[in-house]
Each structure stands twice: as structure tokens, then as C-alpha cells.
C-alpha positions as CSV (number, residue, x, y, z in Angstrom):
1,M,6.3,26.4,-23.8
2,E,3.6,28.0,-21.6
3,A,1.0,27.0,-24.3
4,V,2.0,23.4,-24.1
5,I,1.9,23.3,-20.3
6,A,-1.5,24.9,-20.3
7,S,-2.9,22.5,-22.9
8,D,-5.8,20.2,-21.9
9,W,-3.8,17.0,-22.7
10,I,-0.8,17.9,-20.5
11,G,-2.7,16.5,-17.5
12,I,-2.4,12.9,-18.8
13,I,1.4,13.3,-18.7
14,L,1.8,15.2,-15.4
15,I,-0.7,13.2,-13.4
16,G,0.3,10.0,-15.2
17,F,3.9,10.3,-14.3
18,G,3.2,11.8,-10.9
19,T,1.0,8.9,-9.9
20,L,3.4,6.4,-11.5
21,F,6.3,7.5,-9.4
22,L,4.5,8.2,-6.2
23,L,2.9,4.8,-6.1
24,G,6.1,3.4,-7.3
25,E,7.8,4.8,-4.2
26,V,5.3,3.0,-2.1
27,L,5.8,-0.3,-3.8
28,V,9.6,-0.3,-4.2
29,N,12.5,1.2,-2.3
30,L,14.5,3.7,-4.3
31,R,15.4,5.9,-1.3
32,G,13.0,8.7,-2.2
33,I,13.9,9.2,-5.9
34,F,10.5,8.2,-7.2
35,A,8.8,10.3,-4.5
36,L,10.7,13.4,-5.5
37,L,9.9,12.8,-9.2
38,G,6.2,12.1,-8.5
39,I,5.7,15.2,-6.3
40,T,7.4,17.3,-8.9
41,F,4.9,16.2,-11.6
42,V,1.9,16.5,-9.4
43,V,2.9,19.9,-8.0
44,L,3.4,21.2,-11.6
45,Y,-0.1,19.9,-12.5
46,F,-1.9,21.7,-9.7
47,Y,0.3,24.8,-10.1
48,V,-0.7,25.1,-13.7
49,Y,-4.4,24.5,-13.2
50,T,-5.4,25.8,-9.8
51,P,-6.1,29.6,-9.7
52,T,-5.2,30.4,-6.1
53,P,-2.6,29.1,-3.6
54,S,-5.4,27.9,-1.3
55,A,-7.0,25.9,-4.1
56,F,-3.6,24.5,-4.9
57,A,-3.0,23.4,-1.3
58,I,-6.4,21.8,-0.9
59,M,-6.3,19.8,-4.1
60,F,-2.7,18.7,-3.5
61,I,-3.5,17.6,0.1
62,I,-6.6,15.6,-1.1
63,Y,-4.5,13.9,-3.7
64,L,-1.7,12.9,-1.3
65,T,-4.3,11.8,1.3
66,G,-5.7,9.5,-1.3
67,I,-2.4,7.8,-1.8
68,I,-2.0,7.5,2.0
69,L,-5.4,5.9,2.3
70,I,-4.5,3.4,-0.4
71,L,-1.2,2.6,1.5
72,I,-3.0,2.1,4.8
73,D,-5.6,-0.2,3.2
74,G,-3.0,-2.3,1.5
75,K,-0.8,-2.7,4.5
76,L,-3.2,-2.7,7.5
77,I,-6.8,-3.1,6.7
78,N,-6.8,-4.8,3.3
79,D,-10.5,-4.8,2.7
80,G,-10.6,-2.2,-0.1
81,T,-12.7,0.4,1.7
82,L,-9.9,3.0,2.3
83,A,-8.3,2.2,-1.1
84,T,-11.6,3.0,-2.8
85,L,-12.0,6.3,-0.8
86,G,-8.4,7.1,-1.6
87,L,-8.8,6.5,-5.3
88,A,-12.0,8.6,-5.3
89,G,-10.2,11.4,-3.6
90,M,-7.4,11.4,-6.1
91,I,-9.8,11.4,-9.0
92,L,-11.8,14.3,-7.5
93,S,-8.7,16.4,-6.8
94,V,-7.4,16.1,-10.3
95,S,-10.9,16.6,-11.8
96,F,-11.8,19.7,-9.8
97,A,-8.4,21.3,-10.5
98,A,-8.8,20.9,-14.2
99,P,-10.1,24.0,-16.1
100,N,-12.6,22.1,-18.2
101,L,-14.1,18.6,-18.7
102,T,-11.6,17.6,-21.4
103,A,-8.6,18.4,-19.2
104,G,-10.2,16.6,-16.3
105,L,-10.8,13.5,-18.4
106,Y,-7.1,13.5,-19.5
107,A,-6.0,13.8,-15.9
108,V,-8.2,10.9,-14.8
109,I,-6.9,8.8,-17.6
110,G,-3.3,9.7,-16.6
111,L,-4.2,8.7,-13.0
112,I,-5.5,5.3,-14.1
113,L,-2.5,4.7,-16.4
114,G,0.0,5.8,-13.7
115,T,-1.7,3.5,-11.1
116,G,-1.5,0.5,-13.3
117,G,1.9,1.3,-14.6
118,S,3.4,1.5,-11.1
119,L,2.9,-2.3,-10.7
120,V,5.6,-2.8,-13.4
121,F,8.2,-1.5,-10.9
122,L,7.7,-4.7,-8.8
123,K,9.1,-6.7,-11.7
124,I,12.2,-4.4,-12.0
125,F,13.1,-3.2,-8.5
126,P,13.2,-5.0,-5.1
127,P,9.8,-4.5,-3.4
128,R,9.6,-2.4,-0.2
129,N,9.3,-4.9,2.6
130,M,7.4,-2.8,5.1
131,W,6.1,-5.9,6.9
132,G,9.2,-7.9,6.7
133,K,9.9,-8.3,10.4
134,I,6.4,-8.4,11.6
135,A,5.5,-11.1,9.0
136,L,8.6,-13.1,10.2
137,K,10.3,-13.1,6.8
138,D,13.5,-12.1,8.5
139,R,13.7,-15.0,11.0
140,L,15.6,-14.5,14.2
141,T,17.6,-17.7,14.5
142,T,20.2,-18.9,17.0
143,E,22.7,-19.0,14.1
144,A,22.2,-15.2,13.8
145,G,22.8,-14.7,17.4
146,Y,19.3,-14.7,18.7
147,T,17.7,-17.0,21.3
148,S,14.2,-18.3,20.9
149,L,11.7,-16.9,23.3
150,N,9.6,-20.0,23.4
151,V,11.1,-23.3,22.0
152,E,7.7,-25.0,22.4
153,H,6.1,-22.7,19.8
154,E,8.5,-24.0,17.1
155,K,6.6,-27.3,17.3
156,L,3.5,-25.6,16.0
157,V,4.9,-25.2,12.5
158,G,2.7,-27.2,10.1
159,K,-0.1,-27.6,12.6
160,M,-3.7,-26.7,11.7
161,G,-5.8,-24.2,13.6
162,V,-8.9,-22.0,13.5
163,T,-9.1,-18.3,13.8
164,L,-10.8,-17.2,17.0
165,T,-10.9,-13.6,15.9
166,D,-10.3,-11.7,12.6
167,L,-6.6,-11.4,11.7
168,R,-6.1,-7.8,10.5
169,P,-3.3,-9.0,10.3
170,V,-2.9,-9.8,14.0
171,G,-5.5,-11.8,16.0
172,T,-6.1,-15.0,17.9
173,V,-6.1,-18.6,16.7
174,V,-6.9,-21.9,18.4
175,I,-4.4,-24.7,17.9
176,D,-4.8,-28.0,19.7
177,D,-7.4,-26.4,22.0
178,E,-4.9,-23.7,23.0
179,N,-5.3,-20.0,22.2
180,Y,-2.3,-18.2,20.5
181,S,-1.7,-14.7,19.3
182,A,-0.9,-15.0,15.6
183,I,-0.2,-12.9,12.5
184,S,-1.0,-13.3,8.9
185,D,1.3,-12.2,6.1
186,A,-0.4,-8.7,5.8
187,Q,-3.6,-10.4,4.8
188,W,-7.1,-10.2,6.3
189,I,-8.3,-13.6,7.5
190,S,-11.8,-13.8,8.8
191,K,-12.9,-15.4,12.1
192,D,-13.6,-19.2,12.1
193,T,-11.3,-19.8,9.2
194,N,-9.0,-22.8,9.0
195,V,-5.4,-21.8,9.0
196,V,-2.0,-23.5,9.1
197,V,1.1,-22.4,10.9
198,V,3.9,-21.6,8.4
199,D,6.5,-20.0,10.5
200,V,7.4,-19.3,14.1
201,D,9.9,-16.8,15.6
202,G,10.0,-16.7,19.3
203,T,6.4,-16.3,20.4
204,R,5.2,-14.8,17.1
205,I,3.3,-17.3,15.0
206,L,2.8,-16.7,11.3
207,V,-0.3,-18.4,9.8
208,K,-2.0,-18.6,6.4
209,E,-5.4,-19.6,5.3
210,D,-5.6,-23.4,4.7
211,T,-6.8,-23.8,1.1
């Protein structure tokens, strides 16, 4: 059993499943089940290959930091910079922890396969709606017991406007020569882009790029 765990090819399994479940936990809400499975696989990989506790801790932290950077990029910044740095950190951590080039290549392949495979969970389980309220997907209506903060804003639905600042995803838009604070659906919209109002909840205005 020890010989199997210490084999070069075991990295593709441990890192593959570890990445699959950890990113799956980010994408879908299974109440921590995927997170627990993912951490178990990743910890086992670094435990097998890193020679000292300090090296284990450093490599594991770099790996998790990479996932966090990908999450921040996807949910807040959405320009790919942090996601690229995060992926690079994950690749470096599993590569440096490997005892040789072959084991490192197996681990990187597992990382790539796990990252791509995690997207399949979106077709099987309900997605994690981290931006649900801020993106106005859960409308606060009078029928649900809420009172609109500004009835006039409801008249903006369907109107065209132009972004006065970048929406990352919050910014300012100009509609009918008036400035409004608006939010995109977790997407980056550049300044001076034509947008259309798709939803309003109180004084929060949800817009999307007019294509």
C-alpha cells in the first residue's frame, strides 16, 4: 500500500480529485462535503511528498491561496489576473512538492483534469448563488412583505444608459441624463459602454451590457 501511495502516478489521482472537489465546493453548495473530500486528497498528496512539516505547510497554503485567488477573480474582479496567478500558484505548489519531474507532471495533469471536471458539477447540483441578493435575483417585492425604497426607479427597467465608471460589478451609469448607482450581474463592464436596465429592487439597479 505504501508503495502505491508513493508512486509517481498517484499525484494525478490525489491532486485530480482534490482539485475536483475543492473547486466543486466553490461552484455548488453541498454544505462542505466536497470541501472535506478535497482537503483530504490534497493533504494526503502533500503529506506523502513533502519531506518536512514546514514544507508541507508552505505548499498546502500556496495551493489553497491559489483557489482563493481564483474565487476572488471570478466573483469580484473578473478580469483573469488573479485567476491566472492562482492557477500558477497551484501548479507551482504541486510541482515543487513532487519528488521528481515525472511525479510533478502527473500532479499538474491531475490539477488540469480536476479543474475542468469540476464544471460538470454545475450540471448536476444547484450552483452556489453567492451573488444572489446583490445581483437582485431574489427580488424584494411587496407581495413578499417588502416595500420599495424608490418607486420611481422601477420605471427605469428596460431603459438604455451608458456606464460613467467601470462596473466591477458596482459603478455609476447615466440614464436619461441622470446618474445612478448600478450593479452588473457579477460581470465587469467597462466605462462608456451602452447598458440596459434589466431589474430594479428598491434603489438597486441591475444592468447588463447592451448587445
